C-alpha positions in Angstrom: 27.7 126.3 185.7 26.3 129.7 186.8 23.0 128.8 185.3 24.3 129.0 181.7 24.2 126.4 179.0 27.6 124.7 178.5 28.6 125.7 174.8 28.6 122.9 172.1 31.9 121.9 171.3 33.3 119.4 168.7 36.7 118.4 167.3 37.4 118.4 163.5 40.5 116.4 162.4 43.3 117.8 160.4 44.4 117.2 157.0 48.1 116.5 156.8 49.9 116.6 153.5 53.2 114.5 153.2 55.9 115.6 150.9 54.7 119.3 150.7 56.5 122.2 152.2 53.8 124.1 153.9 55.7 126.2 156.4 56.4 129.8 155.8 59.6 129.6 157.5 60.6 126.6 155.3 59.5 128.3 152.3 61.3 131.6 153.2 64.5 129.7 153.9 64.2 127.9 150.6 63.8 131.0 148.6 66.9 132.7 150.6 69.2 129.4 149.6 67.8 129.4 146.1 66.1 125.8 146.4 62.9 127.9 145.3 62.4 130.9 142.8 60.0 132.6 144.8 56.6 132.0 146.6 55.1 131.6 143.1 57.7 128.8 142.5 55.7 125.6 140.9 57.3 123.2 143.5 55.5 125.0 146.1 51.8 124.4 147.1 51.1 128.2 147.8 47.8 130.0 146.7 49.9 132.0 144.2 51.5 128.9 142.6 48.5 126.9 142.6 46.6 129.8 140.8 49.6 129.9 138.3 49.4 126.3 137.6 45.7 127.1 136.5 43.8 125.3 139.7 40.3 126.8 140.0 38.9 127.8 143.6 36.0 125.2 142.6 38.6 122.4 142.5 39.4 122.9 146.2 36.0 123.1 147.3 35.4 119.9 145.6 38.2 118.4 147.3 37.0 119.7 150.7 33.6 118.2 150.1 35.0 114.6 148.8 37.4 114.3 151.8 34.5 115.3 154.2 34.9 116.4 157.9 35.7 113.8 160.6 37.1 113.6 164.1 39.9 111.7 162.7 43.2 113.3 161.4 43.7 112.5 157.6 46.9 112.1 155.7 47.2 112.5 152.0 50.2 112.6 149.8 51.4 115.2 147.4 50.9 112.9 144.4 47.3 112.0 145.7 46.4 115.5 146.2 47.6 116.7 143.0 45.9 113.7 141.3 42.5 114.6 143.0 42.8 118.2 142.1 43.5 117.5 138.6 40.1 115.6 138.4 38.2 118.5 140.2 40.0 121.0 138.0 38.4 119.9 134.8 
């Protein structure tokens, strides 16, 4: 179009986590209702709580490399996610 090359585009599938509260709104509501003690509550999967639990950045990098990028959405349960992270965190 207009003598310009068409930009290269691609789709990367999403990674959906089951049984995990990741919504900022739901986390805030949970803190207000007393369900969570704060954003560093170990029941949450926030960066600060994962850091507090001892997970290293390298574990997340290894997880991402192992799962890979595809054009299909992937679903992983909380149990499987933390099982993999524990293995990569060594």
